[in-house]
All heavy atoms as a GROMACS GRO file, in nm:
protein
  595
    1MET      N    1   0.802  -0.572   1.196
    1MET     CA    2   0.827  -0.501   1.073
    1MET      C    3   0.944  -0.415   1.081
    1MET      O    4   0.960  -0.339   1.179
    1MET     CB    5   0.696  -0.418   1.033
    1MET     CG    6   0.724  -0.337   0.913
    1MET     SD    7   0.584  -0.228   0.874
    1MET     CE    8   0.583  -0.116   1.014
    2ASN      N    9   1.026  -0.417   0.979
    2ASN     CA   10   1.143  -0.335   0.978
    2ASN      C   11   1.114  -0.215   0.896
    2ASN      O   12   1.113  -0.215   0.772
    2ASN     CB   13   1.261  -0.412   0.912
    2ASN     CG   14   1.390  -0.327   0.920
    2ASN    OD1   15   1.386  -0.214   0.954
    2ASN    ND2   16   1.498  -0.391   0.879
    3THR      N   17   1.078  -0.098   0.956
    3THR     CA   18   1.032   0.020   0.889
    3THR      C   19   1.150   0.088   0.818
    3THR      O   20   1.128   0.175   0.736
    3THR     CB   21   0.964   0.116   0.984
    3THR    OG1   22   1.053   0.144   1.094
    3THR    CG2   23   0.833   0.063   1.029
    4SER      N   24   1.272   0.054   0.847
    4SER     CA   25   1.384   0.114   0.778
    4SER      C   26   1.391   0.073   0.630
    4SER      O   27   1.462   0.136   0.559
    4SER     CB   28   1.519   0.075   0.850
    4SER     OG   29   1.543  -0.059   0.835
    5GLN      N   30   1.317  -0.030   0.593
    5GLN     CA   31   1.318  -0.078   0.456
    5GLN      C   32   1.213  -0.003   0.369
    5GLN      O   33   1.208  -0.025   0.248
    5GLN     CB   34   1.292  -0.228   0.448
    5GLN     CG   35   1.403  -0.313   0.513
    5GLN     CD   36   1.370  -0.459   0.506
    5GLN    OE1   37   1.260  -0.500   0.471
    5GLN    NE2   38   1.469  -0.536   0.552
    6VAL      N   39   1.132   0.084   0.432
    6VAL     CA   40   1.032   0.153   0.351
    6VAL      C   41   1.104   0.273   0.278
    6VAL      O   42   1.162   0.355   0.342
    6VAL     CB   43   0.925   0.208   0.444
    6VAL    CG1   44   0.824   0.294   0.366
    6VAL    CG2   45   0.854   0.095   0.515
    7HIS      N   46   1.092   0.268   0.146
    7HIS     CA   47   1.156   0.368   0.070
    7HIS      C   48   1.048   0.450  -0.005
    7HIS      O   49   0.965   0.397  -0.075
    7HIS     CB   50   1.252   0.305  -0.042
    7HIS     CG   51   1.359   0.223   0.016
    7HIS    ND1   52   1.459   0.277   0.089
    7HIS    CD2   53   1.376   0.088   0.021
    7HIS    CE1   54   1.543   0.180   0.132
    7HIS    NE2   55   1.489   0.065   0.097
    8GLU      N   56   1.054   0.578   0.009
    8GLU     CA   57   0.956   0.670  -0.048
    8GLU      C   58   1.006   0.709  -0.180
    8GLU      O   59   1.121   0.719  -0.203
    8GLU     CB   60   0.931   0.786   0.050
    8GLU     CG   61   0.850   0.756   0.171
    8GLU     CD   62   0.725   0.679   0.141
    8GLU    OE1   63   0.643   0.721   0.062
    8GLU    OE2   64   0.708   0.573   0.204
    9ASN      N   65   0.912   0.749  -0.264
    9ASN     CA   66   0.938   0.799  -0.395
    9ASN      C   67   1.007   0.935  -0.387
    9ASN      O   68   0.938   1.029  -0.334
    9ASN     CB   69   0.812   0.810  -0.484
    9ASN     CG   70   0.832   0.858  -0.616
    9ASN    OD1   71   0.940   0.906  -0.657
    9ASN    ND2   72   0.729   0.853  -0.702
   10PRO      N   73   1.128   0.957  -0.433
   10PRO     CA   74   1.191   1.083  -0.412
   10PRO      C   75   1.130   1.200  -0.498
   10PRO      O   76   1.152   1.314  -0.479
   10PRO     CB   77   1.341   1.065  -0.461
   10PRO     CG   78   1.333   0.938  -0.542
   10PRO     CD   79   1.217   0.861  -0.491
   11HIS      N   80   1.049   1.157  -0.596
   11HIS     CA   81   0.981   1.250  -0.684
   11HIS      C   82   0.844   1.295  -0.632
   11HIS      O   83   0.782   1.379  -0.679
   11HIS     CB   84   0.966   1.191  -0.821
   11HIS     CG   85   1.092   1.147  -0.883
   11HIS    ND1   86   1.187   1.237  -0.920
   11HIS    CD2   87   1.148   1.018  -0.903
   11HIS    CE1   88   1.299   1.173  -0.967
   11HIS    NE2   89   1.273   1.043  -0.956
   12ASP      N   90   0.797   1.232  -0.515
   12ASP     CA   91   0.674   1.266  -0.458
   12ASP      C   92   0.702   1.383  -0.363
   12ASP      O   93   0.749   1.365  -0.248
   12ASP     CB   94   0.616   1.148  -0.380
   12ASP     CG   95   0.481   1.175  -0.309
   12ASP    OD1   96   0.428   1.289  -0.336
   12ASP    OD2   97   0.436   1.089  -0.240
   13LEU      N   98   0.664   1.502  -0.404
   13LEU     CA   99   0.697   1.621  -0.330
   13LEU      C  100   0.575   1.667  -0.247
   13LEU      O  101   0.584   1.772  -0.184
   13LEU     CB  102   0.739   1.733  -0.418
   13LEU     CG  103   0.867   1.707  -0.498
   13LEU    CD1  104   0.894   1.823  -0.592
   13LEU    CD2  105   0.981   1.675  -0.414
   14SER      N  106   0.467   1.593  -0.253
   14SER     CA  107   0.348   1.626  -0.171
   14SER      C  108   0.377   1.613  -0.024
   14SER      O  109   0.443   1.529   0.018
   14SER     CB  110   0.226   1.544  -0.212
   14SER     OG  111   0.256   1.405  -0.183
   15PRO      N  112   0.320   1.705   0.059
   15PRO     CA  113   0.348   1.696   0.200
   15PRO      C  114   0.285   1.580   0.258
   15PRO      O  115   0.179   1.530   0.204
   15PRO     CB  116   0.287   1.831   0.252
   15PRO     CG  117   0.181   1.868   0.153
   15PRO     CD  118   0.236   1.817   0.022
   16ASN      N  119   0.339   1.527   0.362
   16ASN     CA  120   0.283   1.410   0.430
   16ASN      C  121   0.186   1.455   0.532
   16ASN      O  122   0.226   1.512   0.639
   16ASN     CB  123   0.400   1.329   0.490
   16ASN     CG  124   0.341   1.204   0.562
   16ASN    OD1  125   0.227   1.178   0.561
   16ASN    ND2  126   0.434   1.134   0.640
   17PRO      N  127   0.055   1.437   0.510
   17PRO     CA  128  -0.044   1.487   0.607
   17PRO      C  129  -0.049   1.398   0.734
   17PRO      O  130  -0.112   1.433   0.835
   17PRO     CB  131  -0.179   1.475   0.538
   17PRO     CG  132  -0.152   1.364   0.435
   17PRO     CD  133  -0.006   1.374   0.396
   18ASN      N  134   0.016   1.285   0.733
   18ASN     CA  135   0.025   1.199   0.848
   18ASN      C  136   0.143   1.229   0.934
   18ASN      O  137   0.253   1.232   0.885
   18ASN     CB  138   0.026   1.054   0.806
   18ASN     CG  139   0.011   0.948   0.908
   18ASN    OD1  140   0.033   0.981   1.028
   18ASN    ND2  141  -0.025   0.832   0.877
   19PRO      N  142   0.119   1.259   1.066
   19PRO     CA  143   0.236   1.299   1.149
   19PRO      C  144   0.321   1.178   1.183
   19PRO      O  145   0.436   1.189   1.235
   19PRO     CB  146   0.173   1.349   1.281
   19PRO     CG  147   0.034   1.279   1.278
   19PRO     CD  148  -0.003   1.265   1.130
   20ASN      N  149   0.281   1.052   1.153
   20ASN     CA  150   0.367   0.943   1.176
   20ASN      C  151   0.479   0.929   1.077
   20ASN      O  152   0.455   0.953   0.956
   20ASN     CB  153   0.285   0.806   1.168
   20ASN     CG  154   0.175   0.804   1.275
   20ASN    OD1  155   0.197   0.843   1.383
   20ASN    ND2  156   0.060   0.757   1.236
   21PRO      N  157   0.597   0.904   1.118
   21PRO     CA  158   0.714   0.904   1.020
   21PRO      C  159   0.715   0.780   0.928
   21PRO      O  160   0.783   0.780   0.830
   21PRO     CB  161   0.829   0.900   1.116
   21PRO     CG  162   0.788   0.842   1.239
   21PRO     CD  163   0.640   0.876   1.256
   22TYR      N  164   0.636   0.680   0.959
   22TYR     CA  165   0.634   0.562   0.886
   22TYR      C  166   0.491   0.514   0.857
   22TYR      O  167   0.405   0.532   0.943
   22TYR     CB  168   0.712   0.444   0.943
   22TYR     CG  169   0.857   0.475   0.965
   22TYR    CD1  170   0.904   0.508   1.090
   22TYR    CD2  171   0.943   0.478   0.855
   22TYR    CE1  172   1.037   0.538   1.108
   22TYR    CE2  173   1.073   0.505   0.873
   22TYR     CZ  174   1.120   0.540   0.999
   22TYR     OH  175   1.256   0.569   1.014
   23PRO      N  176   0.463   0.443   0.746
   23PRO     CA  177   0.329   0.392   0.728
   23PRO      C  178   0.297   0.288   0.828
   23PRO      O  179   0.385   0.217   0.881
   23PRO     CB  180   0.332   0.333   0.585
   23PRO     CG  181   0.459   0.382   0.526
   23PRO     CD  182   0.551   0.416   0.636
   24ARG      N  183   0.170   0.272   0.854
   24ARG     CA  184   0.121   0.160   0.942
   24ARG      C  185   0.060   0.056   0.855
   24ARG      O  186  -0.054   0.069   0.806
   24ARG     CB  187   0.017   0.216   1.048
   24ARG     CG  188  -0.032   0.110   1.139
   24ARG     CD  189  -0.124   0.168   1.242
   24ARG     NE  190  -0.156   0.067   1.337
   24ARG     CZ  191  -0.239   0.081   1.443
   24ARG    NH1  192  -0.285   0.205   1.462
   24ARG    NH2  193  -0.273  -0.017   1.514
   25TRP      N  194   0.136  -0.048   0.833
   25TRP     CA  195   0.098  -0.153   0.736
   25TRP      C  196  -0.005  -0.244   0.795
   25TRP      O  197   0.004  -0.288   0.908
   25TRP     CB  198   0.219  -0.229   0.690
   25TRP     CG  199   0.316  -0.138   0.616
   25TRP    CD1  200   0.429  -0.082   0.662
   25TRP    CD2  201   0.299  -0.103   0.478
   25TRP    NE1  202   0.487  -0.015   0.561
   25TRP    CE2  203   0.416  -0.024   0.450
   25TRP    CE3  204   0.208  -0.129   0.379
   25TRP    CZ2  205   0.434   0.037   0.322
   25TRP    CZ3  206   0.228  -0.070   0.252
   25TRP    CH2  207   0.334   0.013   0.225
   26ARG      N  208  -0.106  -0.281   0.715
   26ARG     CA  209  -0.203  -0.385   0.750
   26ARG      C  210  -0.200  -0.490   0.649
   26ARG      O  211  -0.194  -0.472   0.527
   26ARG     CB  212  -0.344  -0.325   0.753
   26ARG     CG  213  -0.360  -0.219   0.857
   26ARG     CD  214  -0.501  -0.167   0.870
   26ARG     NE  215  -0.555  -0.132   0.732
   26ARG     CZ  216  -0.679  -0.131   0.696
   26ARG    NH1  217  -0.770  -0.152   0.787
   26ARG    NH2  218  -0.713  -0.094   0.576
   27LYS      N  219  -0.208  -0.615   0.700
   27LYS     CA  220  -0.200  -0.733   0.615
   27LYS      C  221  -0.343  -0.769   0.561
   27LYS      O  222  -0.437  -0.759   0.636
   27LYS     CB  223  -0.143  -0.857   0.684
   27LYS     CG  224  -0.115  -0.980   0.603
   27LYS     CD  225  -0.061  -1.088   0.686
   27LYS     CE  226   0.077  -1.051   0.745
   27LYS     NZ  227   0.138  -1.158   0.812
   28SER      N  228  -0.352  -0.805   0.436
   28SER     CA  229  -0.479  -0.848   0.379
   28SER      C  230  -0.537  -0.964   0.459
   28SER      O  231  -0.466  -1.060   0.491
   28SER     CB  232  -0.463  -0.888   0.231
   28SER     OG  233  -0.580  -0.954   0.186
   29SER      N  234  -0.667  -0.966   0.481
   29SER     CA  235  -0.730  -1.076   0.554
   29SER      C  236  -0.728  -1.205   0.468
   29SER      O  237  -0.749  -1.317   0.516
   29SER     CB  238  -0.875  -1.044   0.587
   29SER     OG  239  -0.951  -1.011   0.474
   30TYR      N  240  -0.698  -1.188   0.334
   30TYR     CA  241  -0.694  -1.305   0.247
   30TYR      C  242  -0.553  -1.368   0.239
   30TYR      O  243  -0.536  -1.475   0.181
   30TYR     CB  244  -0.738  -1.272   0.100
   30TYR     CG  245  -0.885  -1.245   0.093
   30TYR    CD1  246  -0.931  -1.111   0.103
   30TYR    CD2  247  -0.977  -1.346   0.084
   30TYR    CE1  248  -1.068  -1.085   0.099
   30TYR    CE2  249  -1.115  -1.318   0.076
   30TYR     CZ  250  -1.161  -1.193   0.082
   30TYR     OH  251  -1.296  -1.163   0.077
   31SER      N  252  -0.459  -1.298   0.297
   31SER     CA  253  -0.320  -1.357   0.304
   31SER      C  254  -0.303  -1.467   0.401
   31SER      O  255  -0.349  -1.452   0.514
   31SER     CB  256  -0.222  -1.238   0.331
   31SER     OG  257  -0.231  -1.144   0.226
   32VAL      N  258  -0.232  -1.568   0.362
   32VAL     CA  259  -0.200  -1.675   0.448
   32VAL      C  260  -0.056  -1.705   0.436
   32VAL      O  261   0.007  -1.691   0.334
   32VAL     CB  262  -0.289  -1.803   0.422
   32VAL    CG1  263  -0.433  -1.773   0.454
   32VAL    CG2  264  -0.270  -1.846   0.284
   33GLY      N  265  -0.004  -1.769   0.540
   33GLY     CA  266   0.140  -1.813   0.535
   33GLY      C  267   0.237  -1.702   0.556
   33GLY      O  268   0.201  -1.585   0.589
   34GLU      N  269   0.362  -1.736   0.548
   34GLU     CA  270   0.473  -1.645   0.568
   34GLU      C  271   0.530  -1.594   0.441
   34GLU      O  272   0.553  -1.674   0.351
   34GLU     CB  273   0.580  -1.709   0.654
   34GLU     CG  274   0.540  -1.735   0.800
   34GLU     CD  275   0.527  -1.601   0.878
   34GLU    OE1  276   0.607  -1.508   0.853
   34GLU    OE2  277   0.428  -1.593   0.952
   35GLY      N  278   0.550  -1.466   0.424
   35GLY     CA  279   0.616  -1.410   0.306
   35GLY      C  280   0.538  -1.413   0.182
   35GLY      O  281   0.589  -1.392   0.073
   36GLN      N  282   0.405  -1.431   0.189
   36GLN     CA  283   0.320  -1.437   0.070
   36GLN      C  284   0.202  -1.342   0.095
   36GLN      O  285   0.086  -1.373   0.057
   36GLN     CB  286   0.270  -1.574   0.043
   36GLN     CG  287   0.384  -1.668   0.014
   36GLN     CD  288   0.333  -1.810   0.005
   36GLN    OE1  289   0.213  -1.838   0.000
   36GLN    NE2  290   0.427  -1.911  -0.006
   37CYS      N  291   0.221  -1.228   0.156
   37CYS     CA  292   0.112  -1.144   0.208
   37CYS      C  293   0.116  -1.000   0.132
   37CYS      O  294   0.222  -0.950   0.107
   37CYS     CB  295   0.113  -1.121   0.352
   37CYS     SG  296   0.115  -1.274   0.444
   38VAL      N  297   0.000  -0.958   0.104
   38VAL     CA  298  -0.020  -0.823   0.055
   38VAL      C  299  -0.046  -0.735   0.175
   38VAL      O  300  -0.131  -0.769   0.260
   38VAL     CB  301  -0.128  -0.809  -0.051
   38VAL    CG1  302  -0.151  -0.670  -0.095
   38VAL    CG2  303  -0.096  -0.900  -0.170
   39GLU      N  304   0.020  -0.623   0.178
   39GLU     CA  305   0.003  -0.526   0.286
   39GLU      C  306  -0.036  -0.391   0.228
   39GLU      O  307   0.010  -0.353   0.120
   39GLU     CB  308   0.130  -0.515   0.374
   39GLU     CG  309   0.167  -0.645   0.437
   39GLU     CD  310   0.299  -0.636   0.510
   39GLU    OE1  311   0.396  -0.576   0.461
   39GLU    OE2  312   0.307  -0.695   0.622
   40VAL      N  313  -0.122  -0.315   0.303
   40VAL     CA  314  -0.169  -0.185   0.256
   40VAL      C  315  -0.150  -0.085   0.371
   40VAL      O  316  -0.164  -0.119   0.491
   40VAL     CB  317  -0.313  -0.192   0.207
   40VAL    CG1  318  -0.407  -0.231   0.322
   40VAL    CG2  319  -0.355  -0.066   0.148
   41ALA      N  320  -0.125   0.044   0.335
   41ALA     CA  321  -0.116   0.152   0.436
   41ALA      C  322  -0.162   0.278   0.369
   41ALA      O  323  -0.125   0.305   0.252
   41ALA     CB  324   0.032   0.163   0.483
   42ALA      N  325  -0.243   0.358   0.436
   42ALA     CA  326  -0.276   0.495   0.396
   42ALA      C  327  -0.171   0.587   0.459
   42ALA      O  328  -0.166   0.596   0.577
   42ALA     CB  329  -0.413   0.530   0.438
   43TRP      N  330  -0.092   0.652   0.373
   43TRP     CA  331   0.014   0.737   0.424
   43TRP      C  332   0.063   0.831   0.321
   43TRP      O  333   0.070   0.798   0.209
   43TRP     CB  334   0.132   0.648   0.476
   43TRP     CG  335   0.238   0.715   0.550
   43TRP    CD1  336   0.233   0.746   0.679
   43TRP    CD2  337   0.366   0.750   0.503
   43TRP    NE1  338   0.346   0.809   0.718
   43TRP    CE2  339   0.435   0.807   0.613
   43TRP    CE3  340   0.430   0.733   0.381
   43TRP    CZ2  341   0.560   0.854   0.602
   43TRP    CZ3  342   0.559   0.783   0.367
   43TRP    CH2  343   0.626   0.842   0.482
   44GLY      N  344   0.093   0.953   0.365
   44GLY     CA  345   0.140   1.055   0.271
   44GLY      C  346   0.044   1.096   0.155
   44GLY      O  347   0.088   1.128   0.055
   45GLY      N  348  -0.081   1.081   0.182
   45GLY     CA  349  -0.186   1.117   0.090
   45GLY      C  350  -0.216   1.014  -0.018
   45GLY      O  351  -0.294   1.035  -0.108
   46LEU      N  352  -0.141   0.895  -0.001
   46LEU     CA  353  -0.165   0.792  -0.098
   46LEU      C  354  -0.198   0.660  -0.023
   46LEU      O  355  -0.164   0.640   0.091
   46LEU     CB  356  -0.035   0.766  -0.178
   46LEU     CG  357   0.010   0.876  -0.267
   46LEU    CD1  358   0.141   0.844  -0.332
   46LEU    CD2  359  -0.091   0.906  -0.378
   47VAL      N  360  -0.258   0.566  -0.097
   47VAL     CA  361  -0.270   0.428  -0.042
   47VAL      C  362  -0.148   0.358  -0.103
   47VAL      O  363  -0.121   0.352  -0.219
   47VAL     CB  364  -0.405   0.366  -0.096
   47VAL    CG1  365  -0.415   0.221  -0.051
   47VAL    CG2  366  -0.526   0.446  -0.046
   48ARG      N  367  -0.077   0.295  -0.010
   48ARG     CA  368   0.050   0.222  -0.038
   48ARG      C  369   0.026   0.079  -0.032
   48ARG      O  370  -0.038   0.026   0.055
   48ARG     CB  371   0.161   0.265   0.055
   48ARG     CG  372   0.165   0.417   0.075
   48ARG     CD  373   0.274   0.481   0.012
   48ARG     NE  374   0.264   0.632   0.038
   48ARG     CZ  375   0.348   0.709  -0.016
   48ARG    NH1  376   0.440   0.665  -0.098
   48ARG    NH2  377   0.335   0.833   0.008
   49LEU      N  378   0.095   0.002  -0.128
   49LEU     CA  379   0.085  -0.145  -0.135
   49LEU      C  380   0.222  -0.199  -0.137
   49LEU      O  381   0.312  -0.147  -0.202
   49LEU     CB  382   0.009  -0.188  -0.254
   49LEU     CG  383  -0.134  -0.143  -0.272
   49LEU    CD1  384  -0.187  -0.171  -0.412
   49LEU    CD2  385  -0.220  -0.216  -0.170
   50ARG      N  386   0.238  -0.316  -0.074
   50ARG     CA  387   0.366  -0.393  -0.084
   50ARG      C  388   0.342  -0.542  -0.060
   50ARG      O  389   0.237  -0.580  -0.001
   50ARG     CB  390   0.464  -0.334   0.008
   50ARG     CG  391   0.436  -0.369   0.156
   50ARG     CD  392   0.539  -0.313   0.248
   50ARG     NE  393   0.514  -0.354   0.387
   50ARG     CZ  394   0.591  -0.321   0.488
   50ARG    NH1  395   0.697  -0.241   0.471
   50ARG    NH2  396   0.565  -0.363   0.607
   51GLU      N  397   0.436  -0.621  -0.101
   51GLU     CA  398   0.433  -0.763  -0.064
   51GLU      C  399   0.523  -0.779   0.060
   51GLU      O  400   0.632  -0.722   0.063
   51GLU     CB  401   0.488  -0.851  -0.182
   51GLU     CG  402   0.393  -0.863  -0.292
   51GLU     CD  403   0.434  -0.967  -0.392
   51GLU    OE1  404   0.456  -1.084  -0.352
   51GLU    OE2  405   0.451  -0.930  -0.507
   52SER      N  406   0.480  -0.863   0.156
   52SER     CA  407   0.562  -0.877   0.275
   52SER      C  408   0.695  -0.940   0.254
   52SER      O  409   0.791  -0.920   0.324
   52SER     CB  410   0.480  -0.957   0.382
   52SER     OG  411   0.448  -1.083   0.330
   53ASP      N  412   0.709  -1.022   0.144
   53ASP     CA  413   0.838  -1.081   0.114
   53ASP      C  414   0.938  -0.982   0.047
   53ASP      O  415   1.056  -1.011   0.034
   53ASP     CB  416   0.826  -1.208   0.040
   53ASP     CG  417   0.766  -1.188  -0.107
   53ASP    OD1  418   0.716  -1.080  -0.122
   53ASP    OD2  419   0.773  -1.282  -0.184
   54ASP      N  420   0.889  -0.864   0.002
   54ASP     CA  421   0.976  -0.765  -0.050
   54ASP      C  422   0.929  -0.627  -0.008
   54ASP      O  423   0.868  -0.553  -0.088
   54ASP     CB  424   0.981  -0.775  -0.204
   54ASP     CG  425   1.075  -0.677  -0.273
   54ASP    OD1  426   1.157  -0.613  -0.197
   54ASP    OD2  427   1.074  -0.664  -0.394
   55PRO      N  428   0.944  -0.589   0.120
   55PRO     CA  429   0.882  -0.473   0.175
   55PRO      C  430   0.946  -0.342   0.122
   55PRO      O  431   0.888  -0.240   0.142
   55PRO     CB  432   0.908  -0.488   0.326
   55PRO     CG  433   1.021  -0.577   0.339
   55PRO     CD  434   1.012  -0.669   0.222
   56SER      N  435   1.059  -0.352   0.056
   56SER     CA  436   1.116  -0.225   0.004
   56SER      C  437   1.048  -0.183  -0.129
   56SER      O  438   1.064  -0.074  -0.176
   56SER     CB  439   1.270  -0.242  -0.019
   56SER     OG  440   1.298  -0.332  -0.114
   57ALA      N  441   0.979  -0.271  -0.195
   57ALA     CA  442   0.909  -0.242  -0.321
   57ALA      C  443   0.766  -0.196  -0.285
   57ALA      O  444   0.678  -0.277  -0.254
   57ALA     CB  445   0.902  -0.359  -0.407
   58VAL      N  446   0.739  -0.065  -0.285
   58VAL     CA  447   0.615  -0.008  -0.247
   58VAL      C  448   0.561   0.072  -0.369
   58VAL      O  449   0.626   0.146  -0.429
   58VAL     CB  450   0.631   0.091  -0.128
   58VAL    CG1  451   0.505   0.160  -0.093
   58VAL    CG2  452   0.695   0.018  -0.003
   59ILE      N  453   0.435   0.050  -0.391
   59ILE     CA  454   0.366   0.128  -0.494
   59ILE      C  455   0.258   0.206  -0.430
   59ILE      O  456   0.208   0.175  -0.317
   59ILE     CB  457   0.306   0.046  -0.610
   59ILE    CG1  458   0.206  -0.058  -0.557
   59ILE    CG2  459   0.415  -0.030  -0.682
   59ILE    CD1  460   0.125  -0.132  -0.666
   60GLY      N  461   0.213   0.316  -0.489
   60GLY     CA  462   0.112   0.402  -0.430
   60GLY      C  463   0.011   0.441  -0.530
   60GLY      O  464   0.037   0.441  -0.650
   61ALA      N  465  -0.108   0.467  -0.480
   61ALA     CA  466  -0.221   0.505  -0.564
   61ALA      C  467  -0.300   0.614  -0.489
   61ALA      O  468  -0.310   0.613  -0.367
   61ALA     CB  469  -0.310   0.389  -0.597
   62ALA      N  470  -0.359   0.703  -0.570
   62ALA     CA  471  -0.446   0.807  -0.509
   62ALA      C  472  -0.566   0.730  -0.446
   62ALA      O  473  -0.611   0.625  -0.497
   62ALA     CB  474  -0.498   0.900  -0.614
   63PRO      N  475  -0.619   0.785  -0.344
   63PRO     CA  476  -0.733   0.717  -0.275
   63PRO      C  477  -0.851   0.690  -0.373
   63PRO      O  478  -0.907   0.579  -0.356
   63PRO     CB  479  -0.770   0.811  -0.166
   63PRO     CG  480  -0.645   0.886  -0.131
   63PRO     CD  481  -0.574   0.903  -0.262
   64ALA      N  482  -0.884   0.776  -0.462
   64ALA     CA  483  -0.994   0.756  -0.554
   64ALA      C  484  -0.967   0.636  -0.648
   64ALA      O  485  -1.048   0.555  -0.681
   64ALA     CB  486  -1.024   0.877  -0.636
   65VAL      N  487  -0.838   0.622  -0.691
   65VAL     CA  488  -0.802   0.510  -0.771
   65VAL      C  489  -0.810   0.380  -0.702
   65VAL      O  490  -0.857   0.283  -0.751
   65VAL     CB  491  -0.658   0.536  -0.827
   65VAL    CG1  492  -0.608   0.413  -0.907
   65VAL    CG2  493  -0.652   0.661  -0.917
   66TRP      N  494  -0.759   0.378  -0.571
   66TRP     CA  495  -0.767   0.258  -0.489
   66TRP      C  496  -0.913   0.218  -0.467
   66TRP      O  497  -0.951   0.103  -0.479
   66TRP     CB  498  -0.699   0.287  -0.355
   66TRP     CG  499  -0.711   0.165  -0.260
   66TRP    CD1  500  -0.786   0.167  -0.146
   66TRP    CD2  501  -0.652   0.044  -0.271
   66TRP    NE1  502  -0.781   0.046  -0.082
   66TRP    CE2  503  -0.693  -0.029  -0.156
   66TRP    CE3  504  -0.566  -0.011  -0.361
   66TRP    CZ2  505  -0.654  -0.163  -0.136
   66TRP    CZ3  506  -0.522  -0.147  -0.339
   66TRP    CH2  507  -0.568  -0.217  -0.225
   67ALA      N  508  -0.999   0.314  -0.443
   67ALA     CA  509  -1.145   0.292  -0.420
   67ALA      C  510  -1.205   0.224  -0.546
   67ALA      O  511  -1.284   0.131  -0.540
   67ALA     CB  512  -1.221   0.414  -0.378
   68ALA      N  513  -1.168   0.283  -0.665
   68ALA     CA  514  -1.224   0.223  -0.791
   68ALA      C  515  -1.172   0.083  -0.807
   68ALA      O  516  -1.241  -0.009  -0.852
   68ALA     CB  517  -1.182   0.310  -0.903
   69PHE      N  518  -1.039   0.059  -0.775
   69PHE     CA  519  -0.990  -0.084  -0.791
   69PHE      C  520  -1.064  -0.175  -0.697
   69PHE      O  521  -1.100  -0.287  -0.738
   69PHE     CB  522  -0.840  -0.076  -0.750
   69PHE     CG  523  -0.778  -0.210  -0.740
   69PHE    CD1  524  -0.747  -0.285  -0.850
   69PHE    CD2  525  -0.747  -0.264  -0.608
   69PHE    CE1  526  -0.691  -0.416  -0.837
   69PHE    CE2  527  -0.692  -0.385  -0.600
   69PHE     CZ  528  -0.666  -0.463  -0.713
   70VAL      N  529  -1.084  -0.136  -0.571
   70VAL     CA  530  -1.154  -0.222  -0.475
   70VAL      C  531  -1.294  -0.253  -0.521
   70VAL      O  532  -1.341  -0.367  -0.514
   70VAL     CB  533  -1.147  -0.163  -0.332
   70VAL    CG1  534  -1.242  -0.238  -0.238
   70VAL    CG2  535  -1.007  -0.164  -0.279
   71ARG      N  536  -1.366  -0.149  -0.571
   71ARG     CA  537  -1.498  -0.170  -0.623
   71ARG      C  538  -1.495  -0.269  -0.745
   71ARG      O  539  -1.584  -0.356  -0.750
   71ARG     CB  540  -1.564  -0.033  -0.669
   71ARG     CG  541  -1.617   0.046  -0.558
   71ARG     CD  542  -1.701   0.160  -0.608
   71ARG     NE  543  -1.635   0.251  -0.707
   71ARG     CZ  544  -1.562   0.350  -0.684
   71ARG    NH1  545  -1.541   0.385  -0.553
   71ARG    NH2  546  -1.502   0.417  -0.774
   72GLY      N  547  -1.397  -0.255  -0.826
   72GLY     CA  548  -1.388  -0.343  -0.942
   72GLY      C  549  -1.361  -0.489  -0.896
   72GLY      O  550  -1.419  -0.583  -0.956
   73VAL      N  551  -1.276  -0.504  -0.800
   73VAL     CA  552  -1.252  -0.644  -0.753
   73VAL      C  553  -1.370  -0.706  -0.688
   73VAL      O  554  -1.410  -0.820  -0.718
   73VAL     CB  555  -1.133  -0.637  -0.649
   73VAL    CG1  556  -1.121  -0.772  -0.572
   73VAL    CG2  557  -1.006  -0.599  -0.718
   74LYS      N  558  -1.441  -0.623  -0.606
   74LYS     CA  559  -1.566  -0.675  -0.542
   74LYS      C  560  -1.670  -0.714  -0.649
   74LYS      O  561  -1.748  -0.802  -0.627
   74LYS     CB  562  -1.617  -0.574  -0.442
   74LYS     CG  563  -1.538  -0.566  -0.317
   74LYS     CD  564  -1.590  -0.472  -0.220
   74LYS     CE  565  -1.509  -0.471  -0.094
   74LYS     NZ  566  -1.565  -0.370   0.006
   75ALA      N  567  -1.674  -0.635  -0.760
   75ALA     CA  568  -1.773  -0.665  -0.866
   75ALA      C  569  -1.729  -0.773  -0.959
   75ALA      O  570  -1.800  -0.816  -1.050
   75ALA     CB  571  -1.800  -0.536  -0.940
   76GLY      N  572  -1.603  -0.821  -0.944
   76GLY     CA  573  -1.555  -0.920  -1.028
   76GLY      C  574  -1.490  -0.877  -1.162
   76GLY      O  575  -1.476  -0.953  -1.252
   77SER      N  576  -1.456  -0.748  -1.168
   77SER     CA  577  -1.404  -0.692  -1.290
   77SER      C  578  -1.260  -0.740  -1.307
   77SER      O  579  -1.187  -0.745  -1.216
   77SER     CB  580  -1.398  -0.538  -1.276
   77SER     OG  581  -1.328  -0.484  -1.387
   78SER      N  582  -1.224  -0.771  -1.437
   78SER     CA  583  -1.089  -0.816  -1.465
   78SER      C  584  -0.997  -0.700  -1.495
   78SER      O  585  -0.878  -0.715  -1.501
   78SER     CB  586  -1.092  -0.910  -1.579
   78SER     OG  587  -1.131  -0.841  -1.699
   79GLY      N  588  -1.054  -0.576  -1.506
   79GLY     CA  589  -0.969  -0.457  -1.533
   79GLY      C  590  -0.932  -0.452  -1.678
   79GLY      O  591  -0.857  -0.357  -1.717
   80GLY      N  592  -0.973  -0.536  -1.766
   80GLY     CA  593  -0.921  -0.527  -1.902
   80GLY      C  594  -1.034  -0.525  -1.994
   80GLY      O  595  -1.102  -0.495  -2.069
   0.00000   0.00000   0.00000
């Protein structure tokens, strides 16, 4: 993984509680193949998501929002 491609939101002024300078990305167990994977990392007080084929595009969510999303997915919620 090329961690130099991780770009943080310049408007996120919250302190990074993680002493690691870069997120530790984990690939979804449902991802298969090359370049078609979703990766997740808990870092800087947020849960971060990215696609492995475009690692510079990172979105973040509060842990409570992420937990609600995961519960909805597991329950089969479409979110709409």
